[in-house]
KEKE-3310 file (N, C-alpha, C; in steps of 0.2 Angstrom, whole numbers, plus 5000, padded with zeros to 4 digits):
npx = (5022:5035:5051:5061:5074:5075:5073:5085:5094:5090:5093:5107:5110:5107:5115:5128:5127:5125:5138:5147:5143:5146:5159:5164:5159:5167:5179:5179:5178:5169:5158:5146:5140:5139:5129:5118:5117:5111:5099:5082:5071:5058:5050:5046:5043:5054:5058:5069:5081:5075:5072:5075:5080:5089:5102:5115:5118:5107:5096:5085:5080:5066:5058:5045:5032:5024:5008:4991:4991:4988:4974:4977:4990:5006:5019:5034:5051:5065:5081:5098:5114:5131:5148:5158:5155:5161:5160:5150:5135:5118:5113:5120:5113:5102:5099:5094:5083:5075:5073:5066:5054:5049:5044:5033:5035:5037:5052:5064:5079:5092:5104:5117:5126:5144:5160:5175:5167:5158:5156:5152:5138:5132:5128:5119:5109:5105:5100:5089:5081:5078:5071:5060:5055:5051:5040:5032:5028:5025:5012:5009:5016:5009:5012:5010:5009:5009:5017:5031:5048:5064:5080:5096:5113:5129:5138:5127:5118:5121:5117:5103:5100:5103:5093:5082:5083:5087:5079:5083:5085:5074:5066:5070:5064:5051:5045:5045:5053:5043:5034:5038:5036:5045:5062:5077:5092:5107:5122:5127:5137:5136:5141:5156:5167:5183:5187:5197:5197:5203:5197:5185:5189:5192:5180:5173:5180:5191:5204:5194:5180:5163:5150:5137:5135:5134:5123:5121:5120:5107:5099:5093:5080:5063:5060:5055:5048:5061:5073:5087:5101:5116:5132:5138:5152:5162:5173:5174:5165:5161:5150:5146:5149:5142:5129:5123:5124:5117:5104:5101:5101:5091:5080:5079:5075:5062:5059:5052:5062:5069:5081:5093:5106:5119:5127:5132:5136:5146:5152:5150:5144:5132:5123:5123:5116:5103:5101:5096:5104:5112:5105:5106:5116:5111:5096:5091:5083:5071:5069:5069:5058:5048:5048:5044:5031:5025:5025:5015:5006:5012:5006:5001)
npy = (4636:4645:4638:4639:4635:4639:4652:4656:4653:4662:4674:4673:4673:4686:4693:4690:4695:4708:4711:4708:4718:4730:4728:4730:4743:4750:4748:4754:4746:4742:4746:4752:4745:4733:4735:4739:4727:4719:4725:4724:4721:4720:4729:4741:4752:4757:4772:4777:4790:4802:4818:4833:4845:4852:4848:4836:4830:4834:4825:4813:4799:4790:4782:4773:4769:4753:4748:4756:4774:4784:4794:4808:4807:4800:4805:4815:4814:4823:4818:4822:4817:4815:4819:4829:4838:4835:4822:4808:4798:4796:4783:4775:4776:4767:4759:4768:4774:4763:4760:4771:4771:4758:4761:4769:4781:4792:4793:4803:4803:4813:4818:4831:4845:4844:4849:4848:4854:4864:4877:4883:4894:4884:4870:4872:4878:4868:4859:4866:4867:4853:4851:4860:4854:4842:4847:4851:4840:4829:4824:4817:4805:4799:4806:4818:4835:4844:4839:4838:4835:4841:4832:4828:4821:4824:4834:4834:4837:4850:4856:4853:4861:4874:4876:4874:4885:4897:4908:4912:4902:4893:4903:4906:4897:4899:4895:4894:4892:4890:4882:4869:4854:4851:4849:4839:4835:4827:4824:4836:4849:4865:4876:4880:4887:4895:4881:4866:4856:4849:4845:4852:4866:4872:4872:4882:4894:4896:4906:4915:4916:4916:4928:4924:4911:4900:4888:4892:4906:4909:4905:4912:4915:4911:4894:4880:4865:4855:4841:4836:4826:4817:4809:4806:4806:4813:4813:4820:4831:4843:4839:4847:4860:4861:4853:4853:4867:4873:4868:4873:4887:4888:4883:4894:4904:4900:4889:4873:4859:4843:4834:4822:4812:4801:4788:4776:4777:4782:4796:4791:4779:4783:4786:4774:4766:4766:4756:4739:4729:4736:4742:4740:4749:4762:4770:4778:4778:4774:4785:4796:4793:4793:4807:4812:4807:4813:4827:4840:4845:4857:4873:4877)
npz = (5198:5206:5211:5226:5222:5208:5210:5216:5207:5197:5203:5205:5191:5188:5196:5191:5178:5181:5187:5177:5168:5175:5177:5164:5161:5170:5166:5154:5142:5129:5136:5135:5124:5130:5140:5132:5124:5134:5136:5136:5122:5120:5127:5122:5108:5095:5086:5076:5071:5069:5063:5070:5066:5052:5051:5051:5064:5071:5076:5083:5094:5096:5110:5113:5124:5126:5121:5123:5125:5139:5143:5143:5138:5138:5150:5144:5141:5136:5132:5135:5133:5141:5139:5139:5129:5118:5113:5110:5107:5102:5100:5109:5121:5122:5132:5142:5136:5135:5148:5153:5145:5147:5160:5157:5151:5138:5129:5122:5115:5111:5099:5098:5091:5092:5099:5089:5080:5083:5096:5112:5110:5103:5104:5114:5108:5099:5108:5114:5102:5100:5112:5110:5098:5104:5112:5103:5095:5103:5105:5094:5095:5106:5117:5131:5129:5139:5149:5147:5150:5152:5152:5157:5158:5166:5154:5146:5156:5159:5147:5148:5160:5156:5145:5153:5162:5157:5148:5135:5125:5122:5118:5106:5099:5099:5111:5129:5145:5154:5148:5150:5160:5170:5175:5174:5181:5181:5189:5183:5177:5184:5189:5185:5180:5183:5172:5175:5166:5152:5141:5141:5141:5128:5122:5129:5127:5135:5142:5142:5146:5141:5146:5158:5155:5163:5172:5185:5185:5183:5193:5203:5201:5200:5195:5184:5192:5199:5197:5205:5204:5210:5213:5229:5230:5217:5205:5194:5192:5204:5217:5227:5224:5212:5211:5224:5227:5217:5219:5232:5229:5220:5227:5237:5229:5227:5219:5217:5222:5221:5228:5227:5233:5229:5237:5232:5219:5205:5195:5182:5183:5188:5178:5171:5180:5176:5167:5168:5173:5182:5191:5205:5209:5212:5216:5205:5194:5199:5207:5198:5190:5199:5202:5190:5189:5199:5197:5192:5177:5165:5164:5150)
capx = (5025:5043:5054:5067:5080:5075:5074:5092:5098:5089:5097:5114:5111:5106:5121:5133:5126:5127:5145:5150:5141:5149:5167:5165:5158:5172:5185:5178:5179:5163:5154:5139:5138:5137:5123:5113:5116:5107:5093:5076:5069:5051:5046:5045:5044:5059:5058:5076:5084:5070:5076:5072:5083:5091:5109:5116:5118:5101:5092:5084:5077:5060:5056:5038:5029:5019:5001:4988:4993:4983:4969:4981:4996:5012:5024:5039:5057:5070:5087:5104:5120:5137:5154:5162:5153:5165:5159:5143:5130:5112:5112:5123:5109:5096:5097:5091:5077:5071:5072:5060:5048:5046:5040:5027:5038:5040:5058:5067:5086:5094:5111:5118:5133:5150:5167:5177:5163:5155:5158:5146:5132:5128:5125:5113:5104:5103:5096:5083:5078:5076:5065:5054:5052:5047:5034:5027:5027:5024:5005:5009:5018:5005:5014:5007:5013:5010:5021:5037:5053:5071:5084:5103:5118:5135:5138:5120:5114:5122:5112:5096:5099:5102:5087:5076:5083:5089:5074:5085:5086:5068:5063:5072:5060:5044:5043:5048:5054:5036:5030:5040:5033:5050:5068:5081:5099:5111:5129:5129:5141:5131:5145:5162:5172:5187:5188:5203:5195:5206:5192:5180:5192:5191:5173:5170:5185:5196:5201:5189:5173:5157:5146:5131:5136:5133:5116:5120:5119:5100:5096:5090:5073:5059:5060:5050:5050:5068:5076:5094:5104:5123:5135:5141:5159:5162:5180:5174:5160:5160:5143:5145:5149:5137:5122:5120:5124:5111:5098:5100:5099:5084:5075:5079:5071:5055:5058:5052:5068:5070:5088:5095:5113:5119:5133:5135:5137:5151:5150:5148:5139:5125:5118:5123:5111:5097:5101:5093:5109:5116:5101:5108:5120:5108:5089:5090:5078:5065:5068:5067:5051:5043:5048:5040:5024:5022:5025:5009:5007:5013:4999:5002)
capy = (4639:4646:4635:4642:4633:4643:4659:4657:4653:4668:4679:4672:4675:4693:4696:4689:4700:4715:4711:4709:4725:4735:4728:4733:4750:4754:4747:4757:4742:4740:4746:4754:4739:4727:4737:4739:4720:4716:4729:4721:4724:4719:4733:4747:4753:4762:4775:4780:4794:4807:4824:4839:4851:4851:4846:4829:4828:4836:4820:4810:4792:4790:4776:4774:4763:4748:4748:4762:4779:4786:4799:4814:4805:4799:4810:4815:4816:4824:4817:4824:4813:4819:4818:4835:4842:4833:4815:4805:4796:4794:4776:4772:4776:4763:4756:4773:4775:4757:4760:4776:4769:4753:4764:4773:4788:4793:4795:4806:4803:4817:4821:4838:4846:4844:4852:4855:4857:4870:4879:4887:4891:4880:4864:4873:4880:4862:4856:4870:4865:4847:4851:4863:4848:4837:4850:4852:4834:4824:4821:4812:4798:4798:4810:4824:4841:4848:4835:4837:4836:4840:4829:4827:4819:4827:4839:4835:4840:4857:4858:4853:4866:4880:4876:4875:4890:4903:4908:4914:4897:4891:4909:4906:4892:4900:4892:4897:4887:4888:4876:4863:4852:4852:4847:4834:4836:4821:4825:4841:4855:4870:4881:4877:4892:4892:4874:4863:4850:4851:4844:4857:4872:4876:4873:4888:4899:4897:4908:4921:4913:4920:4930:4921:4904:4894:4888:4895:4913:4909:4901:4916:4917:4904:4890:4874:4860:4852:4836:4836:4820:4817:4805:4810:4807:4813:4815:4825:4837:4844:4838:4852:4867:4861:4851:4856:4874:4875:4866:4878:4893:4887:4883:4900:4908:4897:4883:4866:4855:4836:4833:4815:4811:4793:4786:4770:4778:4787:4800:4787:4773:4786:4785:4767:4763:4766:4749:4734:4725:4740:4746:4740:4754:4768:4770:4784:4777:4775:4792:4800:4791:4796:4814:4814:4805:4817:4833:4842:4847:4864:4877:4880)
capz = (5205:5205:5217:5228:5218:5202:5212:5218:5200:5194:5207:5203:5184:5188:5199:5186:5173:5184:5189:5170:5165:5179:5175:5157:5162:5174:5162:5147:5136:5126:5142:5132:5120:5135:5143:5127:5123:5139:5136:5133:5116:5120:5132:5119:5101:5094:5080:5076:5066:5068:5062:5073:5062:5046:5051:5052:5071:5074:5076:5090:5093:5100:5113:5115:5128:5123:5123:5122:5129:5144:5140:5142:5135:5142:5151:5139:5143:5131:5136:5132:5136:5143:5135:5139:5123:5112:5111:5112:5101:5105:5100:5115:5126:5121:5139:5146:5133:5137:5155:5154:5141:5151:5165:5155:5149:5131:5129:5116:5116:5106:5098:5097:5088:5097:5098:5087:5074:5086:5103:5115:5113:5097:5107:5118:5103:5097:5113:5114:5096:5101:5117:5106:5094:5108:5114:5097:5092:5108:5104:5088:5098:5112:5123:5134:5128:5145:5154:5144:5154:5149:5156:5155:5162:5165:5150:5145:5162:5158:5142:5151:5164:5152:5142:5158:5167:5153:5143:5128:5120:5120:5115:5099:5095:5100:5117:5135:5151:5158:5144:5153:5167:5174:5172:5178:5180:5184:5189:5178:5179:5184:5191:5184:5178:5177:5172:5173:5162:5146:5135:5141:5140:5122:5121:5132:5125:5140:5148:5140:5146:5139:5151:5159:5152:5168:5174:5192:5184:5182:5199:5208:5199:5201:5189:5184:5196:5197:5201:5204:5207:5209:5217:5234:5228:5210:5203:5188:5193:5211:5219:5232:5220:5206:5212:5231:5227:5213:5223:5237:5226:5217:5233:5240:5224:5227:5215:5220:5221:5223:5228:5228:5233:5229:5240:5229:5212:5203:5189:5176:5184:5190:5172:5170:5184:5173:5164:5173:5177:5186:5195:5212:5211:5215:5214:5202:5189:5203:5209:5192:5188:5204:5201:5184:5190:5205:5195:5189:5170:5164:5162:5144)
cpx = (5033:5046:5059:5073:5080:5076:5081:5096:5097:5093:5104:5115:5111:5113:5127:5133:5128:5134:5149:5149:5145:5157:5168:5164:5164:5179:5185:5178:5172:5158:5146:5136:5136:5130:5117:5112:5111:5100:5087:5074:5061:5047:5044:5045:5049:5058:5064:5076:5078:5073:5072:5075:5086:5099:5110:5115:5111:5095:5091:5080:5071:5058:5049:5035:5025:5012:4998:4990:4987:4979:4973:4987:5001:5016:5030:5045:5062:5077:5093:5110:5126:5142:5158:5161:5157:5165:5152:5139:5124:5110:5115:5119:5102:5094:5093:5084:5072:5069:5066:5054:5045:5042:5035:5029:5040:5046:5061:5074:5089:5102:5111:5125:5138:5156:5171:5172:5160:5158:5151:5144:5128:5125:5119:5107:5101:5098:5089:5078:5074:5070:5059:5051:5048:5040:5029:5024:5025:5017:5005:5012:5014:5007:5010:5011:5013:5014:5027:5043:5060:5076:5091:5108:5125:5135:5131:5116:5115:5117:5105:5095:5099:5096:5081:5077:5084:5084:5076:5084:5079:5064:5064:5068:5053:5041:5047:5049:5047:5032:5032:5037:5038:5057:5072:5088:5103:5118:5131:5133:5137:5135:5153:5168:5176:5187:5195:5203:5198:5201:5187:5183:5191:5184:5170:5175:5189:5202:5196:5182:5168:5153:5139:5130:5135:5126:5116:5119:5111:5096:5093:5083:5069:5059:5055:5053:5057:5070:5083:5097:5112:5126:5138:5149:5159:5169:5180:5170:5159:5152:5141:5144:5143:5130:5119:5120:5118:5105:5096:5098:5092:5079:5074:5075:5064:5054:5057:5058:5068:5077:5089:5103:5114:5126:5136:5137:5143:5148:5147:5143:5132:5120:5118:5118:5104:5096:5100:5099:5113:5112:5102:5112:5117:5101:5087:5085:5071:5063:5066:5060:5046:5042:5043:5033:5021:5022:5019:5011:5009:5006:5000:4996)
cpy = (4639:4643:4640:4641:4638:4650:4660:4657:4660:4674:4679:4675:4683:4696:4695:4694:4707:4716:4712:4716:4730:4734:4731:4740:4753:4753:4751:4753:4739:4740:4747:4748:4734:4729:4736:4732:4717:4720:4725:4725:4724:4724:4740:4747:4758:4765:4779:4785:4800:4814:4830:4846:4848:4848:4839:4826:4831:4831:4817:4803:4793:4783:4777:4768:4759:4750:4755:4768:4781:4792:4805:4813:4803:4805:4809:4817:4817:4823:4819:4820:4818:4817:4824:4839:4841:4826:4813:4803:4794:4787:4772:4772:4773:4761:4762:4774:4769:4758:4765:4773:4763:4755:4769:4780:4788:4796:4797:4807:4807:4818:4828:4839:4846:4848:4847:4858:4864:4871:4881:4893:4886:4874:4866:4875:4873:4859:4859:4868:4858:4847:4854:4858:4843:4840:4850:4845:4828:4820:4816:4805:4796:4801:4816:4830:4845:4845:4833:4839:4836:4837:4828:4824:4822:4833:4840:4838:4848:4859:4858:4859:4873:4881:4878:4882:4897:4903:4910:4909:4894:4897:4909:4901:4892:4896:4896:4891:4885:4883:4870:4861:4853:4850:4843:4834:4830:4823:4830:4846:4861:4877:4879:4881:4895:4885:4872:4857:4852:4850:4849:4864:4876:4877:4880:4894:4901:4901:4914:4918:4918:4922:4926:4915:4899:4894:4892:4902:4914:4906:4905:4919:4910:4901:4884:4869:4856:4846:4836:4830:4820:4812:4809:4811:4807:4816:4820:4831:4837:4843:4844:4859:4867:4859:4854:4863:4876:4873:4871:4885:4893:4887:4890:4905:4905:4892:4877:4861:4848:4835:4826:4815:4804:4791:4780:4771:4783:4791:4796:4782:4776:4785:4778:4763:4763:4759:4744:4730:4729:4744:4745:4745:4760:4768:4776:4783:4778:4782:4797:4799:4794:4803:4816:4813:4810:4825:4835:4845:4855:4867:4881:4883)
cpz = (5204:5212:5219:5225:5212:5204:5213:5211:5197:5197:5205:5196:5184:5191:5195:5181:5175:5185:5182:5167:5168:5177:5168:5157:5165:5170:5155:5141:5134:5132:5139:5128:5125:5138:5138:5124:5128:5140:5133:5127:5115:5124:5129:5111:5100:5087:5080:5070:5064:5068:5066:5070:5056:5045:5053:5060:5075:5073:5083:5088:5098:5103:5116:5119:5124:5125:5121:5127:5133:5140:5138:5139:5140:5144:5146:5142:5137:5134:5132:5136:5137:5138:5134:5132:5117:5110:5113:5106:5105:5105:5106:5121:5126:5128:5143:5142:5134:5144:5157:5151:5145:5157:5163:5153:5142:5131:5122:5118:5110:5105:5097:5094:5094:5095:5095:5081:5077:5093:5106:5111:5108:5100:5111:5113:5100:5102:5114:5108:5097:5106:5114:5102:5098:5111:5109:5094:5097:5107:5099:5090:5104:5118:5125:5133:5134:5150:5150:5149:5150:5154:5153:5160:5160:5160:5147:5150:5162:5153:5144:5155:5161:5148:5147:5162:5163:5148:5136:5123:5118:5116:5108:5095:5097:5106:5123:5140:5154:5154:5146:5159:5172:5171:5177:5176:5184:5183:5184:5181:5179:5186:5191:5181:5183:5178:5171:5169:5155:5140:5135:5140:5134:5120:5123:5132:5131:5138:5148:5140:5145:5146:5152:5155:5156:5171:5181:5191:5184:5188:5204:5206:5199:5194:5189:5189:5194:5201:5199:5208:5206:5214:5223:5233:5220:5208:5197:5189:5201:5213:5223:5228:5215:5209:5219:5230:5223:5216:5228:5234:5223:5222:5236:5235:5224:5222:5219:5218:5224:5223:5231:5228:5234:5231:5236:5222:5211:5197:5183:5177:5187:5184:5170:5174:5181:5169:5169:5176:5182:5191:5203:5214:5215:5212:5210:5197:5193:5205:5204:5190:5193:5204:5195:5185:5195:5203:5191:5182:5170:5162:5156:5141)
residu = (MET:THR:THR:PRO:HIS:ARG:ILE:SER:TRP:ARG:ARG:ALA:ALA:LEU:SER:ILE:ALA:GLY:ALA:ALA:ALA:LEU:ALA:ALA:TRP:LEU:SER:GLY:CYS:SER:ALA:VAL:GLY:THR:LEU:ASN:ALA:LEU:THR:PRO:ARG:SER:SER:HIS:THR:LEU:GLN:ALA:ASP:VAL:ALA:TYR:GLY:SER:LEU:PRO:ARG:GLN:GLN:LEU:ASP:VAL:TYR:ARG:PRO:LEU:GLY:ALA:ALA:PRO:ALA:ALA:GLY:TRP:PRO:VAL:VAL:VAL:PHE:PHE:TYR:GLY:GLY:SER:TRP:ASN:SER:GLY:GLU:ARG:GLY:ASP:TYR:ARG:PHE:LEU:GLY:GLU:ALA:LEU:SER:ALA:ARG:GLY:VAL:LEU:ALA:LEU:VAL:ALA:ASP:TYR:ARG:LEU:TYR:PRO:GLU:VAL:ARG:TYR:PRO:ASP:PHE:ILE:GLU:ASP:SER:ALA:LYS:ALA:VAL:ALA:PHE:GLY:LEU:ASP:HIS:ALA:ALA:GLN:TRP:GLY:GLY:ASP:PRO:LYS:ARG:VAL:PHE:VAL:MET:GLY:HIS:SER:ALA:GLY:GLY:TYR:ASN:ALA:ALA:MET:VAL:ALA:LEU:ASP:PRO:ARG:TRP:LEU:ASP:MET:ASN:ARG:HIS:ALA:PRO:LYS:ASP:LEU:ALA:GLY:TRP:ILE:GLY:LEU:ALA:GLY:PRO:TYR:ASP:PHE:PHE:PRO:THR:ASP:ASN:PRO:ASP:ALA:GLN:PRO:VAL:PHE:PHE:HIS:PRO:ASN:TYR:PRO:PRO:ARG:ALA:GLN:PRO:ILE:ALA:PHE:ALA:ASP:GLN:PRO:ALA:ARG:PRO:THR:PHE:LEU:GLY:ALA:PRO:THR:GLN:ASP:ARG:LEU:VAL:SER:PRO:GLU:ARG:SER:THR:ARG:GLN:LEU:ALA:ALA:ARG:LEU:GLU:ALA:ALA:GLY:THR:PRO:VAL:THR:LEU:ARG:MET:TYR:SER:GLY:ALA:SER:HIS:THR:THR:LEU:ILE:GLY:ALA:PHE:ALA:TRP:PRO:LEU:ARG:TRP:ILE:ALA:PRO:VAL:LEU:ASP:ASP:VAL:VAL:ALA:PHE:ILE:GLN:SER:THR:PRO:PRO:ALA:ALA:ARG)
# end
């Protein structure tokens, strides 16, 4: 029997761990390392460095839930991180892969090529290739190829949106957006031209932006079920211009949309809240998993 004394010490330990992780996250000092150091290793199996293409950054890590897969297979998420399209490493997001796999979701955390090696649209082509790889290979890890979701945060949310909404990219890989069960965007920039972000400007050839290079351009046609989440206050990406506007446009076109706005999160801590020490910031993990579980399979 657990005594109240032990419970109070456990809560205190969790509070201290969460406060330390948040302090590190906000300071930018070993933030990801702190979260990953606190990430359980016993809740999943990890298959790292799986190639989805022939180039060095065309690799992903597979986080597989423990135990036997359900009859139809686990739902699958292909995740893309943010970083203004010029930074990021899949290994930094072990906390997210663990969070999803511990909830019965097969998680594929993918790298993609970055600026200055590439510019738009090469990173979208990489993202579509990774999603197609997930669709084609989900079953070998116990995943359900009819329940594949593409998900991203910040710049990765843009990548996910373009793959899910603009059919050009999956078409290059013998697939289509209709093959997806749905998609998930977290604090993504969906309407941001012209941008005042100096990191993003050269990625999109500022001021000569390419045509139809924003997800909002494809929001007036029906799309796969959509989850959009964002902080109510975001200093990097406007939640009104991007998240709320995209949700309204998609809903008007007949797309099922789940919209969640989080008052306690920032642009950065919204994704950090997937890690167990920071889940008190926002229930984004619960909301994403609920969306995945309630979304019907694609009719492939």
